[in-house]
C-alpha positions as CSV (number, residue, x, y, z in Angstrom):
1,X,1.2,7.0,26.6
2,X,0.7,3.6,24.9
3,X,-1.3,4.2,21.8
4,X,-3.0,1.2,20.0
5,X,-1.8,0.4,16.6
6,X,-5.0,1.0,14.1
7,X,-3.3,1.4,10.9
8,X,-0.2,1.0,8.5
9,X,1.5,3.7,6.4
10,X,2.6,1.5,3.4
11,X,5.4,2.9,1.0
12,X,4.9,1.5,-2.4
13,X,7.4,1.9,-5.3
14,X,5.6,1.9,-8.8
15,X,7.6,1.0,-11.9
16,X,6.0,1.5,-15.3
17,X,8.5,0.7,-18.0
18,X,12.0,2.6,-16.9
19,X,10.0,5.3,-14.9
20,X,9.8,5.0,-11.0
21,X,8.2,6.6,-8.4
22,X,7.2,6.2,-4.7
23,X,3.9,6.8,-3.0
24,X,2.6,6.4,0.4
25,X,-0.8,4.9,1.4
26,X,-2.3,5.1,4.8
27,X,-4.3,1.9,5.5
28,X,-6.7,1.8,8.2
29,X,-5.7,-1.8,9.4
30,X,-3.6,-3.3,12.1
31,X,-2.1,-6.3,10.4
32,X,1.0,-5.9,8.3
33,X,0.2,-8.3,5.7
34,X,-3.2,-7.4,5.1
35,X,-2.3,-3.6,5.0
36,X,0.5,-4.6,2.1
37,X,-2.2,-6.5,0.4
38,X,-4.8,-3.6,0.3
39,X,-2.2,-0.6,-0.4
40,X,-1.2,-2.8,-3.8
41,X,-4.8,-3.4,-4.7
42,X,-5.4,0.4,-4.2
43,X,-2.6,1.3,-6.7
44,X,-4.0,-1.2,-9.2
45,X,-5.9,-0.5,-12.4
46,X,-7.0,-3.9,-13.1
47,X,-8.9,-6.9,-10.9
48,X,-6.7,-9.7,-9.8
49,X,-6.9,-12.5,-12.5
50,X,-8.2,-10.0,-14.8
51,X,-5.1,-8.2,-15.7
52,X,-3.3,-8.1,-12.4
53,X,-1.7,-10.8,-10.4
54,X,0.3,-11.0,-7.0
55,X,4.0,-12.0,-7.7
56,X,4.8,-12.1,-4.0
57,X,3.1,-11.2,-0.6
58,X,4.8,-7.5,-1.4
59,X,4.7,-7.1,-5.0
60,X,1.8,-6.8,-7.8
61,X,1.9,-7.0,-11.5
62,X,-0.7,-4.7,-13.1
63,X,-2.1,-4.1,-16.5
64,X,-0.6,-7.5,-18.1
65,X,2.8,-6.6,-16.6
66,X,3.1,-2.9,-17.8
67,X,3.4,-1.6,-14.0
68,X,4.8,-3.4,-11.1
69,X,4.1,-2.1,-7.6
70,X,6.4,-3.2,-4.9
71,X,5.8,-2.5,-1.2
72,X,9.2,-1.2,0.4
73,X,8.3,-0.4,4.0
74,X,5.5,-0.5,6.3
75,X,5.4,1.5,9.4
76,X,2.7,1.0,12.2
77,X,0.5,3.8,13.2
78,X,-1.0,4.6,16.5
79,X,-4.4,6.3,17.3
80,X,-2.7,9.6,18.0
81,X,-0.5,9.5,14.8
82,X,-3.8,8.4,12.9
83,X,-5.5,11.6,13.9
84,X,-2.8,13.8,12.5
85,X,-2.2,11.7,8.9
86,X,-5.9,11.7,8.3
87,X,-5.9,15.3,7.9
88,X,-3.4,15.2,5.1
89,X,-3.9,11.9,3.5
90,X,-6.7,9.6,2.1
91,X,-7.2,6.2,3.8
92,X,-8.2,3.0,2.9
């Protein structure tokens, strides 16, 4: 079976001071760069240019530098994989 890529599973590292945690976000988007951007913005508490700022394509500073979000990995998700993942995860 040759499923079409319809989503991306994006692993994001969240750093708050000396504390770190890892999260995964399911993004309904076939483009990897767009998925990274959406995953970072989904974590943000502030708006871009009002407390949040992209440091690079895979990194966002939030709350005026109090939190840093970094994309660690992006995995393509096929239609059939998405059907399973959406039962267990929120998606954007």
